[in-house]
BAGU-823397 format. One record per residue (C-alpha): residue number from 1; residue in one letter; x, y, z. Coordinates in nm, 3 decimals. Each point is the difference from the previous one (the first is absolute). Example, Ala and Ser with C-alpha at 12.3 -4.5 7.8 and 13.67 -1.06 7.14 Angstrom:
# residues 2
KETI     i   aa         x         y         z
KETI     1    a     1.230    -0.450     0.780
KETI     2    s     0.137     0.344    -0.066
***
This chain:
# residues 338
KETI     i   aa         x         y         z
KETI     1    m     0.000     0.000     0.000
KETI     2    l     0.280     0.237     0.093
KETI     3    f     0.160    -0.076    -0.336
KETI     4    f    -0.314     0.106    -0.192
KETI     5    n    -0.039     0.318     0.204
KETI     6    k     0.359     0.104    -0.088
KETI     7    l    -0.064    -0.086    -0.365
KETI     8    n    -0.313     0.220    -0.006
KETI     9    m     0.191     0.285     0.163
KETI    10    k     0.272    -0.019    -0.266
KETI    11    r    -0.262    -0.011    -0.274
KETI    12    k    -0.169     0.313     0.136
KETI    13    l     0.337     0.174     0.028
KETI    14    f     0.079    -0.075    -0.365
KETI    15    q    -0.344     0.121    -0.104
KETI    16    t     0.050     0.324     0.192
KETI    17    i     0.337     0.058    -0.164
KETI    18    a    -0.144    -0.073    -0.345
KETI    19    v    -0.283     0.247     0.053
KETI    20    a     0.249     0.264     0.116
KETI    21    l     0.216    -0.052    -0.308
KETI    22    l    -0.304     0.028    -0.225
KETI    23    l    -0.100     0.325     0.168
KETI    24    i     0.353     0.139    -0.044
KETI    25    a     0.002    -0.099    -0.370
KETI    26    a    -0.342     0.152    -0.055
KETI    27    t     0.103     0.321     0.173
KETI    28    s     0.316     0.020    -0.216
KETI    29    a    -0.199    -0.064    -0.317
KETI    30    c    -0.238     0.284     0.082
KETI    31    k     0.273     0.243     0.097
KETI    32    k     0.065     0.263    -0.269
KETI    33    v     0.370     0.056    -0.069
KETI    34    p     0.052     0.372    -0.076
KETI    35    v     0.195     0.132    -0.299
KETI    36    s     0.330     0.158     0.101
KETI    37    g     0.146     0.079    -0.343
KETI    38    v     0.030    -0.076    -0.370
KETI    39    t     0.296    -0.037    -0.237
KETI    40    l     0.034     0.019    -0.378
KETI    41    d     0.276    -0.029    -0.261
KETI    42    s     0.179     0.334     0.015
KETI    43    s     0.049     0.048    -0.375
KETI    44    l    -0.133    -0.124    -0.332
KETI    45    l     0.115     0.041    -0.360
KETI    46    l    -0.263    -0.032    -0.274
KETI    47    s    -0.016     0.062    -0.371
KETI    48    v    -0.287     0.194    -0.153
KETI    49    g    -0.298    -0.237    -0.018
KETI    50    q     0.151    -0.258     0.234
KETI    51    t    -0.203    -0.126     0.299
KETI    52    t     0.122    -0.169     0.314
KETI    53    t    -0.153    -0.076     0.341
KETI    54    l     0.122     0.138     0.330
KETI    55    t    -0.072    -0.218     0.304
KETI    56    p    -0.005     0.174     0.340
KETI    57    s     0.114    -0.184     0.311
KETI    58    i    -0.222     0.071     0.301
KETI    59    v     0.176     0.002     0.337
KETI    60    p    -0.057    -0.228     0.182
KETI    61    p    -0.088    -0.255    -0.271
KETI    62    d    -0.293    -0.137     0.206
KETI    63    a    -0.161     0.341     0.050
KETI    64    h    -0.378    -0.029    -0.008
KETI    65    n    -0.068     0.279    -0.251
KETI    66    q     0.203    -0.042    -0.322
KETI    67    n    -0.194     0.261    -0.202
KETI    68    v     0.199     0.278    -0.171
KETI    69    s    -0.056     0.288    -0.241
KETI    70    w     0.230     0.124    -0.280
KETI    71    k     0.089     0.339    -0.146
KETI    72    s     0.233     0.133    -0.271
KETI    73    s     0.160     0.342     0.035
KETI    74    d    -0.025     0.048    -0.379
KETI    75    s    -0.245    -0.216    -0.191
KETI    76    n     0.127     0.148    -0.326
KETI    77    v     0.329    -0.182     0.063
KETI    78    a    -0.120    -0.314     0.179
KETI    79    t    -0.342    -0.127     0.106
KETI    80    v    -0.075    -0.248     0.275
KETI    81    d    -0.305    -0.225     0.038
KETI    82    n    -0.007    -0.238     0.296
KETI    83    g     0.379    -0.025    -0.012
KETI    84    k     0.030    -0.032    -0.379
KETI    85    v     0.230     0.279    -0.119
KETI    86    t     0.004     0.106    -0.367
KETI    87    g     0.253     0.233    -0.159
KETI    88    k    -0.178     0.265    -0.209
KETI    89    t     0.273     0.241    -0.110
KETI    90    t     0.363     0.066     0.083
KETI    91    g     0.058     0.162     0.337
KETI    92    k    -0.010    -0.069     0.372
KETI    93    a    -0.290    -0.064     0.237
KETI    94    t    -0.047    -0.121     0.356
KETI    95    i    -0.238    -0.285     0.079
KETI    96    t    -0.135     0.008     0.357
KETI    97    v    -0.176    -0.288     0.176
KETI    98    t    -0.203     0.077     0.315
KETI    99    t    -0.142    -0.254     0.245
KETI   100    e    -0.370     0.027     0.079
KETI   101    e     0.075    -0.055     0.368
KETI   102    g     0.232     0.253     0.155
KETI   103    g     0.078     0.190    -0.321
KETI   104    r     0.349    -0.146    -0.028
KETI   105    t     0.175     0.088    -0.329
KETI   106    a     0.285    -0.116    -0.223
KETI   107    k     0.130     0.151    -0.323
KETI   108    c     0.149    -0.130    -0.324
KETI   109    w     0.185     0.239    -0.229
KETI   110    v    -0.083    -0.088    -0.362
KETI   111    t     0.207     0.098    -0.302
KETI   112    v    -0.160    -0.045    -0.342
KETI   113    v     0.233    -0.013    -0.301
KETI   114    q    -0.020    -0.065    -0.373
KETI   115    p     0.280    -0.247    -0.078
KETI   116    i     0.166     0.029    -0.340
KETI   117    e     0.073    -0.345    -0.137
KETI   118    p     0.298    -0.042    -0.232
KETI   119    e    -0.026    -0.088    -0.367
KETI   120    m     0.119    -0.360    -0.029
KETI   121    i     0.186    -0.186    -0.275
KETI   122    k    -0.053    -0.372    -0.051
KETI   123    v     0.325    -0.200     0.009
KETI   124    e    -0.039    -0.344    -0.151
KETI   125    g     0.196    -0.258     0.195
KETI   126    g     0.313    -0.160    -0.143
KETI   127    t     0.358    -0.113     0.053
KETI   128    f     0.304     0.229    -0.024
KETI   129    t     0.362     0.022     0.102
KETI   130    m     0.029     0.212     0.313
KETI   131    g     0.319     0.183     0.094
KETI   132    c     0.310     0.083    -0.201
KETI   133    t    -0.077    -0.075    -0.365
KETI   134    a     0.196     0.069    -0.318
KETI   135    e    -0.149     0.342    -0.081
KETI   136    q     0.120     0.131     0.339
KETI   137    e     0.357    -0.039    -0.127
KETI   138    d     0.264     0.092     0.259
KETI   139    d    -0.230     0.211     0.217
KETI   140    c    -0.130    -0.283     0.220
KETI   141    f     0.063     0.008     0.371
KETI   142    e     0.094    -0.315     0.188
KETI   143    n    -0.342    -0.033     0.165
KETI   144    e    -0.162    -0.042    -0.344
KETI   145    t     0.171    -0.337    -0.040
KETI   146    p    -0.042    -0.280    -0.062
KETI   147    s    -0.268     0.052    -0.264
KETI   148    h    -0.273    -0.263     0.025
KETI   149    k    -0.328    -0.107    -0.155
KETI   150    v    -0.317     0.128     0.168
KETI   151    t    -0.365    -0.066    -0.084
KETI   152    v    -0.270     0.241     0.115
KETI   153    s    -0.378    -0.028    -0.025
KETI   154    s    -0.211     0.269    -0.165
KETI   155    f    -0.066     0.315     0.201
KETI   156    n    -0.096     0.366    -0.038
KETI   157    i     0.244     0.281     0.072
KETI   158    a    -0.056     0.374     0.028
KETI   159    k     0.081     0.204    -0.307
KETI   160    h     0.163     0.260     0.226
KETI   161    t     0.148     0.019     0.347
KETI   162    v    -0.242     0.121     0.269
KETI   163    t    -0.029     0.377    -0.033
KETI   164    q    -0.021     0.261     0.273
KETI   165    k    -0.364     0.061    -0.097
KETI   166    e    -0.087    -0.369     0.039
KETI   167    w     0.184    -0.018     0.331
KETI   168    t    -0.153     0.315     0.148
KETI   169    a    -0.354    -0.100    -0.100
KETI   170    i     0.023    -0.286     0.251
KETI   171    m     0.269     0.094     0.252
KETI   172    g    -0.070     0.373     0.026
KETI   173    v     0.362     0.105     0.065
KETI   174    n     0.261     0.012    -0.275
KETI   175    p     0.349    -0.106     0.121
KETI   176    s     0.177     0.075    -0.329
KETI   177    y     0.276     0.223    -0.116
KETI   178    f    -0.084     0.215    -0.306
KETI   179    m    -0.363     0.053     0.106
KETI   180    v    -0.016     0.331    -0.188
KETI   181    l     0.055    -0.172    -0.336
KETI   182    g    -0.356    -0.133    -0.031
KETI   183    d    -0.236    -0.284     0.089
KETI   184    n     0.145    -0.240    -0.259
KETI   185    i     0.343    -0.013     0.157
KETI   186    p     0.068    -0.345     0.149
KETI   187    v    -0.049    -0.017     0.374
KETI   188    n     0.340    -0.042     0.165
KETI   189    r     0.152    -0.003     0.347
KETI   190    v    -0.219    -0.305     0.064
KETI   191    s     0.120    -0.295     0.208
KETI   192    w    -0.092    -0.361    -0.082
KETI   193    d    -0.229     0.005     0.304
KETI   194    d    -0.161     0.324    -0.121
KETI   195    a    -0.072    -0.164    -0.335
KETI   196    q    -0.161    -0.296     0.176
KETI   197    n    -0.218     0.235     0.204
KETI   198    f    -0.115     0.174    -0.319
KETI   199    i    -0.076    -0.333    -0.168
KETI   200    t    -0.198    -0.125     0.301
KETI   201    k    -0.217     0.311    -0.007
KETI   202    l    -0.042    -0.007    -0.378
KETI   203    n    -0.111    -0.364     0.011
KETI   204    a    -0.246     0.071     0.281
KETI   205    l    -0.147     0.288    -0.199
KETI   206    t    -0.020    -0.179    -0.335
KETI   207    g    -0.050    -0.364     0.096
KETI   208    k     0.294    -0.096    -0.222
KETI   209    n     0.329    -0.176     0.068
KETI   210    y     0.276     0.243    -0.096
KETI   211    r     0.353    -0.077     0.118
KETI   212    l     0.364     0.072    -0.078
KETI   213    p     0.157    -0.198    -0.286
KETI   214    t     0.245    -0.277     0.073
KETI   215    e     0.350     0.069    -0.125
KETI   216    a    -0.049    -0.258    -0.275
KETI   217    e    -0.330     0.156    -0.111
KETI   218    w     0.160     0.343     0.000
KETI   219    e     0.294    -0.106    -0.220
KETI   220    f    -0.219    -0.202    -0.237
KETI   221    a    -0.226     0.305    -0.052
KETI   222    a     0.298     0.238    -0.032
KETI   223    r     0.151    -0.222    -0.271
KETI   224    g    -0.327     0.015    -0.196
KETI   225    g    -0.136    -0.341     0.097
KETI   226    k    -0.065    -0.231    -0.295
KETI   227    k     0.036     0.300    -0.233
KETI   228    s     0.356     0.066     0.114
KETI   229    e     0.245     0.141    -0.255
KETI   230    e     0.286    -0.073     0.244
KETI   231    y     0.080     0.364     0.068
KETI   232    k     0.255     0.112     0.256
KETI   233    y    -0.243     0.250     0.151
KETI   234    s    -0.375    -0.036     0.033
KETI   235    g    -0.121     0.067    -0.354
KETI   236    s     0.317     0.099    -0.183
KETI   237    n     0.377    -0.023    -0.029
KETI   238    d     0.002     0.381    -0.014
KETI   239    i    -0.026     0.100     0.364
KETI   240    d    -0.118     0.354    -0.074
KETI   241    e    -0.310    -0.133    -0.177
KETI   242    v    -0.133    -0.182     0.306
KETI   243    a     0.167     0.119     0.321
KETI   244    w     0.051     0.299     0.226
KETI   245    y     0.347    -0.046     0.152
KETI   246    s     0.300     0.205     0.104
KETI   247    g     0.098     0.061    -0.362
KETI   248    n    -0.316     0.196    -0.085
KETI   249    c    -0.133     0.120     0.340
KETI   250    s     0.104     0.320     0.169
KETI   251    n     0.082    -0.066     0.367
KETI   252    g    -0.190    -0.328    -0.009
KETI   253    r    -0.334     0.169    -0.060
KETI   254    i    -0.286    -0.252    -0.028
KETI   255    h    -0.227     0.036    -0.303
KETI   256    p    -0.372    -0.065    -0.053
KETI   257    v    -0.086    -0.357    -0.092
KETI   258    g    -0.034    -0.094    -0.365
KETI   259    e     0.218     0.267    -0.161
KETI   260    k     0.245    -0.249    -0.149
KETI   261    q    -0.064    -0.278    -0.249
KETI   262    p    -0.171    -0.315     0.139
KETI   263    n     0.143    -0.349    -0.029
KETI   264    e    -0.128    -0.282    -0.224
KETI   265    l    -0.302    -0.057     0.226
KETI   266    g    -0.094     0.367     0.030
KETI   267    i     0.142     0.040     0.352
KETI   268    y     0.175     0.328     0.087
KETI   269    d     0.302     0.096     0.210
KETI   270    m     0.127    -0.344     0.097
KETI   271    s     0.348     0.141    -0.061
KETI   272    g     0.082     0.307     0.207
KETI   273    n    -0.203     0.279     0.161
KETI   274    v    -0.064    -0.175     0.337
KETI   275    w     0.114    -0.326     0.154
KETI   276    e    -0.289    -0.245     0.045
KETI   277    w    -0.070    -0.236     0.289
KETI   278    c    -0.052    -0.372    -0.066
KETI   279    s    -0.161    -0.242     0.244
KETI   280    d     0.306    -0.226     0.041
KETI   281    w     0.258    -0.018     0.271
KETI   282    y     0.336     0.050    -0.168
KETI   283    g     0.211    -0.311    -0.061
KETI   284    n     0.267    -0.137    -0.233
KETI   285    y    -0.083    -0.167    -0.329
KETI   286    t     0.060    -0.369    -0.068
KETI   287    n     0.027    -0.206    -0.319
KETI   288    d    -0.330    -0.175     0.069
KETI   289    s    -0.297     0.047    -0.231
KETI   290    q    -0.294     0.144     0.193
KETI   291    n    -0.377     0.026    -0.029
KETI   292    n    -0.159     0.319     0.138
KETI   293    p     0.284     0.068     0.246
KETI   294    a    -0.079     0.225     0.293
KETI   295    g     0.354     0.061     0.123
KETI   296    s     0.161    -0.097     0.329
KETI   297    s    -0.230    -0.110     0.281
KETI   298    t     0.166     0.239     0.247
KETI   299    g     0.241     0.290    -0.011
KETI   300    s     0.083     0.349     0.114
KETI   301    a    -0.047     0.189    -0.328
KETI   302    k    -0.259     0.015    -0.277
KETI   303    v     0.078     0.000    -0.371
KETI   304    i    -0.020     0.327    -0.191
KETI   305    r     0.015     0.024    -0.380
KETI   306    g     0.017     0.242    -0.290
KETI   307    g     0.244     0.266     0.112
KETI   308    s    -0.079     0.368     0.038
KETI   309    s     0.067     0.347    -0.134
KETI   310    y     0.314     0.009     0.216
KETI   311    c     0.147    -0.320    -0.150
KETI   312    d     0.251    -0.046    -0.280
KETI   313    a    -0.083    -0.206    -0.306
KETI   314    s     0.125    -0.329     0.143
KETI   315    s    -0.250     0.019     0.287
KETI   316    v    -0.317     0.040    -0.207
KETI   317    r     0.038    -0.317    -0.205
KETI   318    v    -0.275    -0.266     0.008
KETI   319    s     0.218    -0.244     0.196
KETI   320    t     0.142     0.246     0.256
KETI   321    r    -0.100    -0.092     0.354
KETI   322    t     0.074     0.122     0.349
KETI   323    s    -0.175     0.018     0.337
KETI   324    f    -0.107     0.231     0.282
KETI   325    s    -0.126    -0.053     0.352
KETI   326    p    -0.382    -0.014    -0.005
KETI   327    f     0.008     0.301     0.233
KETI   328    s     0.201     0.209    -0.247
KETI   329    v    -0.164     0.278    -0.198
KETI   330    d     0.086     0.174    -0.330
KETI   331    i    -0.158    -0.283    -0.203
KETI   332    g    -0.313    -0.018    -0.219
KETI   333    f    -0.204    -0.298    -0.114
KETI   334    r    -0.248    -0.135    -0.254
KETI   335    l    -0.283    -0.246     0.049
KETI   336    v    -0.094    -0.339    -0.137
KETI   337    h    -0.305    -0.220     0.040
KETI   338    p    -0.096    -0.346    -0.132
***
């Protein structure tokens, strides 16, 4: 009998505890957690006509009232509808989100731009000899050897290097020398990392997949691809027809794109004017035949090609190669995409 009395007492104790826990849970479920704040992405870059969605984060995340309202400081530049922001015209606007409870606010600074996409030239894939070839005569540097067979797939490459106008349309600030010479001067004083930042923004704005050329793609295009006439410079054996270099530039002055004769594919300024970044880490050549090489897997310097207005004739040849730290400036670039 004593055993059953103790058992009943334990059962009642467990029941009491269970009821208490249920009451605590019910009380917690009914308790309204107040809003203490809200956060939002601090900045947004859009092209004209582009729409993206901003998602506010209510603090704390389990706050009872998640309702918010939206407002644009300039609906001519950017509109907002339930978090969906649309760029209307170039300019800047501030998007503000406000919580229904407590009136907490967060702001996103929106910049709307009109990206200028480059004119592209189709380069049909093929096989070529990369490096020091016969037409380069005695001008080859050691790092252009050994020459070797390379096959590249088809790709598209920009007709011109990225201009200051194209750069500024997206980045806002022009880092270049020679800014007073006009919008069609190649952008320069750009690091490899700066170029990647530009490309990332351009791709986000256009939905495309622009990138820097590989060194092999760059040389294949500079040589004229499958239409190559085996010129020493890109488009001619007469350097003055196709290149701005130290022999025809006063104090290394950079010139607008497209003033010289194009190469066999219709591409301009692949010899001289500004050095151009490639995607590859710099490395030595080997005798091995290669298919779509992408350069060394690691390194401390990125390949640059083409020479510049400061260079002598030997440095603006189609096979000339050197390298810079990716943090270095004074370089330009052109784009490719599949």
